[in-house]
LUMDODREN-585544 format. One record per atom (N, C-alpha, C): x, y, z; atom name. Coordinates in nm, 2 decimals. Atoms other than C-alpha are relative to their C-alpha. Example, Ala and Ser with C-alpha at 12.3 -4.5 7.8 and 13.67 -1.06 7.14 Angstrom:
<sites>
SITE, 0.09, -0.12, 0.00, N
SITE, 1.23, -0.45, 0.78, CA
SITE, 0.09, 0.12, 0.00, C
SITE, -0.09, -0.11, 0.00, N
SITE, 1.37, -0.11, 0.71, CA
SITE, -0.08, 0.11, 0.08, C
</sites>
This chain:
<sites>
SITE, -0.05, -0.10, 0.09, N
SITE, 12.46, 10.65, 3.50, CA
SITE, 0.14, 0.05, 0.05, C
SITE, -0.14, -0.04, -0.04, N
SITE, 12.83, 10.75, 3.50, CA
SITE, -0.01, 0.15, 0.05, C
SITE, -0.01, -0.13, -0.06, N
SITE, 12.91, 11.06, 3.70, CA
SITE, 0.12, 0.07, -0.06, C
SITE, -0.11, -0.07, 0.07, N
SITE, 13.12, 11.32, 3.51, CA
SITE, 0.09, 0.06, 0.11, C
SITE, -0.09, -0.06, -0.10, N
SITE, 13.42, 11.48, 3.69, CA
SITE, -0.05, 0.13, 0.05, C
SITE, 0.06, -0.12, -0.04, N
SITE, 13.25, 11.81, 3.69, CA
SITE, -0.11, -0.02, 0.11, C
SITE, 0.11, 0.03, -0.09, N
SITE, 12.94, 11.67, 3.86, CA
SITE, 0.05, -0.06, 0.13, C
SITE, -0.06, 0.07, -0.12, N
SITE, 13.15, 11.46, 4.10, CA
SITE, 0.06, 0.11, 0.09, C
SITE, -0.06, -0.11, -0.08, N
SITE, 13.34, 11.78, 4.21, CA
SITE, -0.11, 0.09, 0.06, C
SITE, 0.11, -0.08, -0.06, N
SITE, 13.01, 11.97, 4.26, CA
SITE, -0.06, -0.07, 0.12, C
SITE, 0.06, 0.07, -0.11, N
SITE, 12.87, 11.70, 4.47, CA
SITE, 0.09, -0.02, 0.12, C
SITE, -0.10, 0.01, -0.11, N
SITE, 13.19, 11.66, 4.67, CA
SITE, 0.00, 0.13, 0.08, C
SITE, 0.00, -0.13, -0.06, N
SITE, 13.18, 12.03, 4.74, CA
SITE, -0.12, 0.01, 0.09, C
SITE, 0.12, 0.00, -0.08, N
SITE, 12.82, 12.00, 4.87, CA
SITE, 0.01, -0.10, 0.12, C
SITE, -0.01, 0.10, -0.11, N
SITE, 12.91, 11.69, 5.07, CA
SITE, 0.10, 0.06, 0.11, C
SITE, -0.09, -0.06, -0.10, N
SITE, 13.20, 11.88, 5.24, CA
SITE, -0.07, 0.09, 0.10, C
SITE, 0.07, -0.08, -0.09, N
SITE, 12.95, 12.12, 5.38, CA
SITE, -0.08, -0.08, 0.11, C
SITE, 0.07, 0.09, -0.10, N
SITE, 12.77, 11.83, 5.56, CA
SITE, 0.10, -0.06, 0.10, C
SITE, -0.10, 0.06, -0.08, N
SITE, 13.10, 11.71, 5.71, CA
SITE, 0.05, 0.09, 0.11, C
SITE, -0.06, -0.09, -0.10, N
SITE, 13.28, 11.84, 6.02, CA
SITE, 0.09, 0.10, -0.06, C
SITE, -0.09, -0.11, 0.05, N
SITE, 13.47, 12.17, 5.97, CA
SITE, 0.15, -0.05, -0.01, C
SITE, -0.14, 0.04, 0.02, N
SITE, 13.82, 12.12, 5.83, CA
SITE, 0.03, -0.13, -0.07, C
SITE, -0.02, 0.13, 0.07, N
SITE, 13.76, 11.79, 5.67, CA
SITE, 0.03, 0.02, -0.15, C
SITE, -0.04, -0.01, 0.14, N
SITE, 13.93, 11.75, 5.33, CA
SITE, -0.05, -0.12, -0.07, C
SITE, 0.06, 0.10, 0.08, N
SITE, 13.74, 11.55, 5.07, CA
SITE, 0.10, -0.05, -0.10, C
SITE, -0.09, 0.05, 0.10, N
SITE, 13.96, 11.32, 4.86, CA
SITE, -0.08, -0.04, -0.13, C
SITE, 0.08, 0.04, 0.11, N
SITE, 13.69, 11.17, 4.64, CA
SITE, -0.14, -0.03, 0.04, C
SITE, 0.14, 0.03, -0.03, N
SITE, 13.32, 11.10, 4.62, CA
SITE, -0.04, -0.11, -0.11, C
SITE, 0.05, 0.10, 0.09, N
SITE, 13.16, 10.79, 4.47, CA
SITE, -0.15, -0.02, 0.03, C
SITE, 0.15, 0.03, -0.02, N
SITE, 12.79, 10.69, 4.43, CA
SITE, -0.03, -0.14, 0.00, C
SITE, 0.04, 0.14, -0.01, N
SITE, 12.62, 10.37, 4.52, CA
SITE, -0.15, 0.00, 0.04, C
SITE, 0.14, 0.01, -0.05, N
SITE, 12.29, 10.24, 4.65, CA
SITE, 0.00, -0.09, 0.12, C
SITE, 0.02, 0.08, -0.13, N
SITE, 12.18, 10.11, 4.99, CA
SITE, -0.07, -0.13, -0.03, C
SITE, 0.07, 0.13, 0.01, N
SITE, 12.04, 9.77, 5.06, CA
SITE, -0.15, 0.01, 0.00, C
SITE, 0.14, 0.00, 0.00, N
SITE, 11.68, 9.68, 5.02, CA
SITE, -0.05, 0.01, 0.15, C
SITE, 0.07, -0.02, -0.13, N
SITE, 11.46, 9.80, 5.31, CA
SITE, -0.14, 0.04, -0.02, C
SITE, 0.14, -0.05, 0.00, N
SITE, 11.10, 9.86, 5.38, CA
SITE, -0.02, 0.11, 0.09, C
SITE, 0.01, -0.12, -0.09, N
SITE, 11.04, 10.21, 5.51, CA
SITE, -0.15, 0.03, 0.02, C
SITE, 0.14, -0.04, -0.02, N
SITE, 10.72, 10.36, 5.65, CA
SITE, -0.06, 0.07, -0.12, C
SITE, 0.05, -0.07, 0.12, N
SITE, 10.68, 10.59, 5.35, CA
SITE, -0.04, -0.10, -0.11, C
SITE, 0.03, 0.10, 0.11, N
SITE, 10.70, 10.30, 5.10, CA
SITE, -0.12, -0.09, 0.04, C
SITE, 0.11, 0.08, -0.04, N
SITE, 10.46, 10.09, 5.31, CA
SITE, -0.13, 0.08, -0.01, C
SITE, 0.12, -0.08, 0.01, N
SITE, 10.21, 10.37, 5.33, CA
SITE, -0.04, 0.02, -0.15, C
SITE, 0.03, -0.02, 0.15, N
SITE, 10.23, 10.45, 4.95, CA
SITE, -0.05, -0.13, -0.06, C
SITE, 0.05, 0.13, 0.06, N
SITE, 10.19, 10.08, 4.86, CA
SITE, -0.13, -0.04, 0.06, C
SITE, 0.13, 0.03, -0.06, N
SITE, 9.90, 10.04, 5.11, CA
SITE, -0.11, 0.08, -0.06, C
SITE, 0.10, -0.09, 0.06, N
SITE, 9.72, 10.34, 4.97, CA
SITE, -0.03, -0.04, -0.14, C
SITE, 0.02, 0.04, 0.13, N
SITE, 9.77, 10.22, 4.62, CA
SITE, -0.08, -0.13, 0.00, C
SITE, 0.07, 0.13, 0.00, N
SITE, 9.65, 9.86, 4.71, CA
SITE, -0.15, 0.02, 0.04, C
SITE, 0.14, -0.03, -0.04, N
SITE, 9.33, 10.00, 4.88, CA
SITE, -0.07, 0.06, -0.12, C
SITE, 0.06, -0.07, 0.12, N
SITE, 9.26, 10.23, 4.58, CA
SITE, -0.02, -0.10, -0.11, C
SITE, 0.01, 0.10, 0.11, N
SITE, 9.32, 9.94, 4.34, CA
SITE, -0.12, -0.10, 0.03, C
SITE, 0.11, 0.10, -0.04, N
SITE, 9.08, 9.70, 4.53, CA
SITE, -0.13, 0.07, -0.01, C
SITE, 0.13, -0.08, 0.00, N
SITE, 8.81, 9.97, 4.57, CA
SITE, -0.04, 0.02, -0.15, C
SITE, 0.03, -0.03, 0.14, N
SITE, 8.83, 10.07, 4.20, CA
SITE, -0.03, -0.13, -0.08, C
SITE, 0.02, 0.13, 0.07, N
SITE, 8.85, 9.71, 4.08, CA
SITE, -0.14, -0.06, 0.03, C
SITE, 0.13, 0.05, -0.04, N
SITE, 8.53, 9.63, 4.27, CA
SITE, -0.11, 0.08, -0.08, C
SITE, 0.09, -0.08, 0.08, N
SITE, 8.37, 9.90, 4.06, CA
SITE, 0.02, -0.01, -0.15, C
SITE, -0.03, 0.03, 0.14, N
SITE, 8.51, 9.76, 3.73, CA
SITE, 0.10, 0.09, -0.06, C
SITE, -0.11, -0.09, 0.05, N
SITE, 8.80, 10.01, 3.70, CA
SITE, 0.13, -0.05, 0.04, C
SITE, -0.14, 0.05, -0.03, N
SITE, 9.16, 9.90, 3.67, CA
SITE, 0.09, 0.12, -0.01, C
SITE, -0.09, -0.11, 0.00, N
SITE, 9.43, 10.14, 3.76, CA
SITE, 0.14, -0.06, 0.01, C
SITE, -0.14, 0.04, -0.01, N
SITE, 9.81, 10.12, 3.72, CA
SITE, 0.08, 0.11, 0.07, C
SITE, -0.08, -0.10, -0.07, N
SITE, 10.07, 10.29, 3.93, CA
SITE, 0.08, 0.09, -0.11, C
SITE, -0.07, -0.09, 0.09, N
SITE, 10.23, 10.59, 3.76, CA
SITE, 0.15, -0.01, 0.02, C
SITE, -0.14, 0.01, -0.01, N
SITE, 10.60, 10.63, 3.70, CA
SITE, 0.05, 0.08, 0.13, C
SITE, -0.04, -0.07, -0.11, N
SITE, 10.63, 10.89, 3.98, CA
SITE, -0.02, -0.09, 0.13, C
SITE, 0.02, 0.08, -0.12, N
SITE, 10.48, 10.65, 4.24, CA
SITE, 0.11, -0.11, 0.00, C
SITE, -0.10, 0.11, 0.01, N
SITE, 10.71, 10.37, 4.12, CA
SITE, 0.14, 0.06, 0.04, C
SITE, -0.13, -0.06, -0.03, N
SITE, 11.02, 10.60, 4.14, CA
SITE, 0.01, 0.04, 0.14, C
SITE, 0.00, -0.04, -0.15, N
SITE, 10.93, 10.73, 4.49, CA
SITE, 0.02, -0.13, 0.08, C
SITE, 0.00, 0.12, -0.08, N
SITE, 10.87, 10.38, 4.62, CA
SITE, 0.14, -0.07, -0.01, C
SITE, -0.13, 0.06, 0.02, N
SITE, 11.19, 10.25, 4.46, CA
SITE, 0.11, 0.08, 0.07, C
SITE, -0.10, -0.08, -0.07, N
SITE, 11.39, 10.54, 4.60, CA
SITE, 0.00, -0.02, 0.15, C
SITE, 0.01, 0.03, -0.15, N
SITE, 11.26, 10.46, 4.95, CA
SITE, 0.05, -0.14, 0.03, C
SITE, -0.04, 0.14, -0.03, N
SITE, 11.32, 10.09, 4.92, CA
SITE, 0.15, -0.02, -0.02, C
SITE, -0.14, 0.01, 0.04, N
SITE, 11.67, 10.12, 4.76, CA
SITE, 0.06, 0.14, -0.01, C
SITE, -0.04, -0.14, 0.00, N
SITE, 11.80, 10.46, 4.86, CA
SITE, 0.14, 0.02, -0.06, C
SITE, -0.13, -0.04, 0.06, N
SITE, 12.09, 10.63, 4.68, CA
SITE, 0.09, 0.05, 0.11, C
SITE, -0.10, -0.05, -0.10, N
SITE, 12.41, 10.69, 4.88, CA
SITE, 0.12, 0.05, -0.07, C
SITE, -0.13, -0.05, 0.04, N
SITE, 12.73, 10.89, 4.84, CA
SITE, 0.10, -0.04, 0.10, C
SITE, -0.11, 0.04, -0.09, N
SITE, 13.05, 10.76, 4.99, CA
SITE, 0.11, 0.10, -0.03, C
SITE, -0.10, -0.10, 0.01, N
SITE, 13.31, 11.03, 5.06, CA
SITE, 0.12, -0.04, 0.07, C
SITE, -0.13, 0.03, -0.06, N
SITE, 13.67, 10.94, 5.12, CA
SITE, 0.06, 0.14, 0.05, C
SITE, -0.06, -0.12, -0.06, N
SITE, 13.82, 11.21, 5.35, CA
SITE, 0.13, -0.03, 0.07, C
SITE, -0.12, 0.02, -0.08, N
SITE, 14.14, 11.27, 5.54, CA
SITE, -0.03, -0.06, 0.14, C
SITE, 0.04, 0.05, -0.13, N
SITE, 13.95, 11.16, 5.85, CA
SITE, -0.06, -0.14, 0.00, C
SITE, 0.06, 0.13, 0.02, N
SITE, 13.80, 10.84, 5.71, CA
SITE, -0.10, 0.00, -0.11, C
SITE, 0.10, 0.02, 0.10, N
SITE, 13.49, 10.74, 5.52, CA
SITE, -0.14, 0.05, 0.05, C
SITE, 0.14, -0.05, -0.04, N
SITE, 13.15, 10.92, 5.53, CA
SITE, -0.10, -0.05, -0.10, C
SITE, 0.12, 0.04, 0.09, N
SITE, 12.82, 10.78, 5.40, CA
SITE, -0.10, 0.10, 0.02, C
SITE, 0.10, -0.10, 0.00, N
SITE, 12.57, 11.04, 5.30, CA
SITE, -0.12, -0.04, -0.07, C
SITE, 0.13, 0.02, 0.07, N
SITE, 12.20, 11.02, 5.21, CA
SITE, -0.01, 0.10, -0.11, C
SITE, 0.02, -0.09, 0.11, N
SITE, 12.13, 11.17, 4.87, CA
SITE, -0.15, 0.03, -0.02, C
SITE, 0.14, -0.04, 0.02, N
SITE, 11.81, 11.37, 4.80, CA
SITE, -0.05, -0.07, -0.12, C
SITE, 0.06, 0.06, 0.12, N
SITE, 11.57, 11.18, 4.57, CA
SITE, -0.04, 0.10, -0.11, C
SITE, 0.04, -0.10, 0.10, N
SITE, 11.48, 11.51, 4.40, CA
SITE, 0.11, 0.07, -0.07, C
SITE, -0.11, -0.08, 0.06, N
SITE, 11.81, 11.69, 4.35, CA
SITE, 0.12, -0.08, -0.02, C
SITE, -0.12, 0.08, 0.01, N
SITE, 12.06, 11.41, 4.39, CA
SITE, 0.12, 0.05, 0.08, C
SITE, -0.12, -0.05, -0.08, N
SITE, 12.28, 11.62, 4.62, CA
SITE, 0.00, -0.06, 0.14, C
SITE, -0.01, 0.06, -0.14, N
SITE, 12.41, 11.49, 4.96, CA
SITE, -0.08, 0.09, 0.10, C
SITE, 0.09, -0.07, -0.09, N
SITE, 12.16, 11.59, 5.23, CA
SITE, 0.04, -0.02, 0.15, C
SITE, -0.04, 0.01, -0.14, N
SITE, 12.28, 11.44, 5.56, CA
SITE, 0.10, -0.12, 0.01, C
SITE, -0.10, 0.10, -0.02, N
SITE, 12.56, 11.23, 5.70, CA
SITE, -0.07, -0.12, 0.08, C
SITE, 0.05, 0.11, -0.06, N
SITE, 12.45, 10.88, 5.79, CA
SITE, 0.09, -0.06, 0.11, C
SITE, -0.10, 0.05, -0.10, N
SITE, 12.77, 10.76, 5.95, CA
SITE, 0.14, 0.04, -0.05, C
SITE, -0.14, -0.03, 0.03, N
SITE, 13.14, 10.86, 5.97, CA
SITE, 0.08, -0.12, 0.05, C
SITE, -0.08, 0.12, -0.03, N
SITE, 13.38, 10.57, 5.97, CA
SITE, 0.15, 0.04, 0.01, C
SITE, -0.15, -0.03, 0.00, N
SITE, 13.75, 10.58, 6.07, CA
SITE, 0.07, -0.06, -0.12, C
SITE, -0.07, 0.05, 0.11, N
SITE, 14.01, 10.52, 5.81, CA
SITE, 0.03, -0.15, 0.01, C
SITE, -0.02, 0.14, 0.00, N
SITE, 14.03, 10.15, 5.72, CA
SITE, 0.01, -0.05, -0.14, C
SITE, -0.01, 0.06, 0.14, N
SITE, 14.13, 9.93, 5.42, CA
SITE, -0.14, -0.05, -0.04, C
SITE, 0.12, 0.05, 0.06, N
SITE, 13.85, 9.84, 5.19, CA
SITE, 0.03, -0.12, -0.09, C
SITE, -0.02, 0.12, 0.07, N
SITE, 13.83, 9.49, 5.04, CA
SITE, -0.12, -0.04, -0.07, C
SITE, 0.11, 0.06, 0.08, N
SITE, 13.61, 9.34, 4.77, CA
SITE, 0.03, -0.15, -0.02, C
SITE, -0.02, 0.14, 0.01, N
SITE, 13.57, 8.97, 4.78, CA
SITE, -0.02, -0.05, -0.14, C
SITE, 0.02, 0.04, 0.13, N
SITE, 13.47, 8.95, 4.42, CA
SITE, 0.07, 0.09, -0.10, C
SITE, -0.06, -0.09, 0.11, N
SITE, 13.61, 9.08, 4.09, CA
SITE, -0.10, 0.03, -0.11, C
SITE, 0.10, -0.02, 0.10, N
SITE, 13.28, 9.11, 3.92, CA
SITE, -0.03, 0.15, -0.03, C
SITE, 0.04, -0.14, 0.04, N
SITE, 13.09, 9.42, 3.79, CA
SITE, -0.05, 0.09, 0.12, C
SITE, 0.04, -0.08, -0.11, N
SITE, 12.95, 9.52, 4.13, CA
SITE, 0.06, -0.05, 0.13, C
SITE, -0.07, 0.03, -0.12, N
SITE, 13.09, 9.53, 4.48, CA
SITE, -0.10, 0.03, 0.11, C
SITE, 0.09, -0.02, -0.11, N
SITE, 12.88, 9.50, 4.80, CA
SITE, 0.09, 0.02, 0.13, C
SITE, -0.08, -0.03, -0.11, N
SITE, 13.03, 9.66, 5.11, CA
SITE, -0.09, 0.01, 0.13, C
SITE, 0.07, -0.02, -0.13, N
SITE, 12.92, 9.64, 5.48, CA
SITE, 0.08, 0.11, 0.07, C
SITE, -0.06, -0.12, -0.06, N
SITE, 12.99, 9.98, 5.62, CA
SITE, -0.08, 0.05, 0.11, C
SITE, 0.08, -0.04, -0.11, N
SITE, 12.86, 10.04, 5.97, CA
SITE, -0.14, -0.06, -0.01, C
SITE, 0.14, 0.05, 0.01, N
SITE, 12.48, 10.01, 5.96, CA
SITE, -0.05, -0.02, -0.14, C
SITE, 0.04, 0.00, 0.14, N
SITE, 12.47, 10.03, 5.58, CA
SITE, 0.07, -0.11, -0.08, C
SITE, -0.05, 0.09, 0.10, N
SITE, 12.52, 9.77, 5.31, CA
SITE, -0.01, 0.07, -0.13, C
SITE, 0.00, -0.08, 0.12, N
SITE, 12.62, 9.96, 5.00, CA
SITE, 0.05, -0.08, -0.12, C
SITE, -0.04, 0.07, 0.12, N
SITE, 12.64, 9.83, 4.64, CA
SITE, 0.06, 0.11, -0.09, C
SITE, -0.07, -0.09, 0.09, N
SITE, 12.89, 10.00, 4.41, CA
SITE, 0.04, -0.07, -0.13, C
SITE, -0.06, 0.05, 0.13, N
SITE, 13.00, 9.96, 4.05, CA
SITE, 0.15, -0.02, 0.03, C
SITE, -0.14, 0.04, -0.02, N
SITE, 13.35, 9.81, 4.02, CA
SITE, 0.09, 0.13, -0.01, C
SITE, -0.08, -0.12, 0.02, N
SITE, 13.49, 10.14, 3.88, CA
SITE, -0.01, 0.10, 0.12, C
SITE, 0.02, -0.09, -0.12, N
SITE, 13.34, 10.34, 4.17, CA
SITE, 0.08, -0.05, 0.12, C
SITE, -0.08, 0.06, -0.11, N
SITE, 13.49, 10.09, 4.42, CA
SITE, 0.15, 0.02, -0.02, C
SITE, -0.14, -0.02, 0.02, N
SITE, 13.83, 10.11, 4.26, CA
SITE, 0.04, 0.14, 0.03, C
SITE, -0.03, -0.14, -0.03, N
SITE, 13.82, 10.49, 4.28, CA
SITE, 0.00, 0.03, 0.15, C
SITE, 0.01, -0.02, -0.15, N
SITE, 13.72, 10.48, 4.65, CA
SITE, 0.11, -0.07, 0.07, C
SITE, -0.11, 0.07, -0.06, N
SITE, 13.98, 10.22, 4.74, CA
SITE, 0.13, 0.07, -0.02, C
SITE, -0.12, -0.08, 0.03, N
SITE, 14.25, 10.42, 4.57, CA
SITE, 0.01, 0.12, 0.09, C
SITE, 0.00, -0.12, -0.08, N
SITE, 14.15, 10.73, 4.76, CA
SITE, 0.02, -0.03, 0.15, C
SITE, -0.02, 0.04, -0.14, N
SITE, 14.14, 10.54, 5.09, CA
SITE, 0.14, -0.06, 0.02, C
SITE, -0.13, 0.06, -0.01, N
SITE, 14.49, 10.40, 5.01, CA
SITE, -0.01, -0.15, 0.04, C
SITE, 0.02, 0.14, -0.04, N
SITE, 14.37, 10.04, 5.03, CA
SITE, 0.01, -0.09, -0.13, C
SITE, 0.00, 0.09, 0.11, N
SITE, 14.39, 9.73, 4.82, CA
SITE, -0.14, -0.02, -0.06, C
SITE, 0.13, 0.00, 0.07, N
SITE, 14.11, 9.71, 4.56, CA
SITE, -0.07, -0.13, 0.01, C
SITE, 0.06, 0.13, -0.02, N
SITE, 14.05, 9.34, 4.60, CA
SITE, 0.08, -0.09, 0.09, C
SITE, -0.07, 0.09, -0.09, N
SITE, 14.12, 9.08, 4.85, CA
SITE, 0.07, -0.11, -0.08, C
SITE, -0.07, 0.10, 0.07, N
SITE, 14.37, 8.82, 4.74, CA
SITE, -0.08, -0.13, -0.01, C
SITE, 0.07, 0.13, 0.02, N
SITE, 14.22, 8.50, 4.59, CA
SITE, 0.09, -0.11, 0.05, C
SITE, -0.09, 0.11, -0.05, N
SITE, 14.35, 8.19, 4.78, CA
SITE, 0.03, -0.10, -0.12, C
SITE, -0.04, 0.10, 0.10, N
SITE, 14.54, 7.95, 4.56, CA
SITE, 0.03, -0.13, 0.06, C
SITE, -0.03, 0.13, -0.05, N
SITE, 14.58, 7.58, 4.60, CA
SITE, 0.15, -0.02, -0.01, C
SITE, -0.14, 0.02, 0.01, N
SITE, 14.93, 7.46, 4.68, CA
SITE, 0.04, -0.08, -0.12, C
SITE, -0.04, 0.07, 0.12, N
SITE, 15.13, 7.33, 4.39, CA
SITE, 0.00, -0.15, 0.02, C
SITE, 0.00, 0.15, -0.01, N
SITE, 15.07, 6.96, 4.32, CA
SITE, -0.12, -0.05, 0.07, C
SITE, 0.12, 0.05, -0.08, N
SITE, 14.75, 6.94, 4.53, CA
SITE, -0.11, -0.03, -0.09, C
SITE, 0.12, 0.05, 0.07, N
SITE, 14.45, 6.75, 4.39, CA
SITE, -0.11, -0.02, 0.10, C
SITE, 0.11, 0.03, -0.09, N
SITE, 14.11, 6.73, 4.54, CA
SITE, -0.02, -0.15, 0.03, C
SITE, 0.02, 0.14, -0.03, N
SITE, 14.03, 6.40, 4.72, CA
SITE, -0.12, -0.05, -0.08, C
SITE, 0.11, 0.07, 0.07, N
SITE, 13.81, 6.15, 4.53, CA
SITE, -0.02, -0.13, 0.07, C
SITE, 0.04, 0.13, -0.06, N
SITE, 13.64, 5.83, 4.63, CA
SITE, -0.12, 0.01, 0.09, C
SITE, 0.12, 0.00, -0.09, N
SITE, 13.36, 5.73, 4.87, CA
SITE, 0.02, 0.10, 0.12, C
SITE, 0.00, -0.09, -0.11, N
SITE, 13.27, 5.98, 5.13, CA
SITE, 0.04, 0.14, -0.03, C
SITE, -0.05, -0.14, 0.03, N
SITE, 13.40, 6.29, 4.95, CA
SITE, -0.11, 0.07, -0.09, C
SITE, 0.10, -0.08, 0.07, N
SITE, 13.18, 6.56, 4.80, CA
SITE, 0.06, 0.09, -0.09, C
</sites>
């Protein structure tokens, strides 16, 4: 879901409170972390699996509710806020209940951001996190960081043709 400018500014103000004093926030973008199996999600899935098997043995079939699915999904693929500041890039954990930034995961020094693809989503390796962003969010972040939005695509030299014949793939 797209983030309105008003909501983006509110969340950026809340994120600034989590950052070191004197840090100036340039922009905030939202993304999601890579897939991971957490203790909470494993326990929830285990409890559901045991309840499912016990009730199935008694002839009752149960289905997980939307709340269980949402909590497990939020644990497996957590939401992240990336904040471009005057001191670098901060990755913050977002609350699954309120959506506001709750704690700083990592503070990275200023560095250029590059996206290897020009598709609809961009995946970034940032410290211990792998974050997936929509292209528009990445472009906003890259502009705030003062970096190139996409890495240059290598071009073949003029007049070059791929080799053909036996032994070529």
